[in-house]
C-alpha positions as CSV (number, residue, x, y, z in Angstrom):
1,M,158.5,314.7,87.1
2,K,162.2,314.2,86.4
3,K,161.9,310.5,86.9
4,F,159.0,310.4,84.5
5,K,160.9,312.2,81.8
6,W,163.9,309.9,82.3
7,L,161.7,306.8,82.1
8,L,159.9,308.1,79.0
9,S,163.2,308.9,77.3
10,A,164.5,305.4,78.1
11,I,161.4,303.8,76.7
12,I,161.6,305.8,73.5
13,I,165.3,304.9,73.1
14,L,164.5,301.2,73.7
15,A,161.6,301.3,71.3
16,A,163.6,302.9,68.6
17,A,166.4,300.3,69.0
18,A,163.9,297.5,68.9
19,F,162.2,299.0,65.8
20,T,165.6,299.4,64.0
21,Y,166.6,295.8,64.9
22,A,163.3,294.4,63.8
23,F,163.7,295.8,60.3
24,T,167.4,295.1,59.7
25,P,167.8,292.2,57.3
26,A,169.7,289.2,58.6
27,K,173.1,288.6,57.2
28,H,173.2,285.1,55.6
29,A,176.4,283.4,54.7
30,V,176.7,283.2,51.0
31,P,178.0,279.7,50.0
32,K,181.0,279.6,47.7
33,Q,180.2,278.7,44.2
34,K,181.7,275.4,43.1
35,F,182.9,275.3,39.6
36,N,185.0,272.6,37.9
37,Q,188.6,273.2,36.9
38,H,191.1,271.0,35.1
39,W,193.7,269.3,37.3
40,Q,196.9,267.6,36.1
41,F,197.9,264.3,37.7
42,N,201.5,264.6,38.9
43,G,201.9,261.2,40.6
44,T,204.9,258.9,40.0
45,T,203.3,255.5,40.4
46,V,200.2,253.8,39.3
47,G,197.5,253.9,42.0
48,E,198.2,257.4,43.2
49,E,195.2,258.7,41.2
50,S,193.0,258.7,44.4
51,D,195.4,261.0,46.3
52,P,194.3,264.6,45.8
53,S,197.8,265.9,46.7
54,K,199.1,264.4,43.5
55,Y,197.2,266.9,41.4
56,S,197.9,270.5,40.4
57,L,195.6,273.0,39.0
58,I,196.1,273.6,35.2
59,I,196.3,277.3,34.3
60,G,196.2,278.0,30.6
61,S,196.3,275.1,28.1
62,D,196.2,271.5,29.1
63,P,199.7,269.9,29.2
64,G,200.5,266.6,27.6
65,C,199.8,263.2,29.0
66,D,203.3,261.9,29.8
67,G,204.1,260.0,33.0
68,F,202.4,257.5,35.3
69,G,198.8,256.8,36.2
70,L,195.6,256.1,34.5
71,Y,194.3,259.7,34.6
72,C,196.2,262.5,32.9
73,V,193.7,265.4,33.4
74,I,190.5,265.5,35.4
75,D,187.7,268.0,35.7
76,A,186.7,268.7,39.3
77,P,185.9,271.5,41.7
78,A,188.4,272.5,44.3
79,D,188.1,270.7,47.7
80,P,186.3,273.1,50.0
81,D,188.7,272.3,52.8
82,N,191.8,272.8,50.6
83,E,191.4,274.8,47.5
84,N,194.9,273.7,46.2
85,Q,193.6,270.2,45.7
86,P,190.6,268.7,43.7
87,D,187.5,267.3,45.3
88,L,187.9,263.7,44.1
89,S,184.4,262.8,45.1
90,Q,183.1,264.8,42.1
91,F,185.3,264.5,39.1
92,S,185.2,263.4,35.5
93,V,188.2,262.3,33.4
94,V,189.2,264.6,30.7
95,A,192.2,262.8,29.3
96,T,193.7,259.4,30.0
97,R,197.1,257.8,29.2
98,T,197.4,254.9,26.9
99,P,199.2,251.9,28.4
């Protein structure tokens, strides 16, 4: 009789655990929202516009367009692998320099 009570208790505990697990919602990873930001080009030579490390995030009002390069300010989301640089595969030009 002791073995039967022990076995019945074990079955009830396992059933309760299975029931709880069956109705627990799965946790899904929430993807980060991508939103565009303005980035200032800080390169020193023409042709560096394709190097994401040559851009810095603009906080506040857009600065002027002095310096080198074709682009002055771009609008792009942050790179998912490095949020301190723009994702240059998805950008639009906000301001350009006149030659």
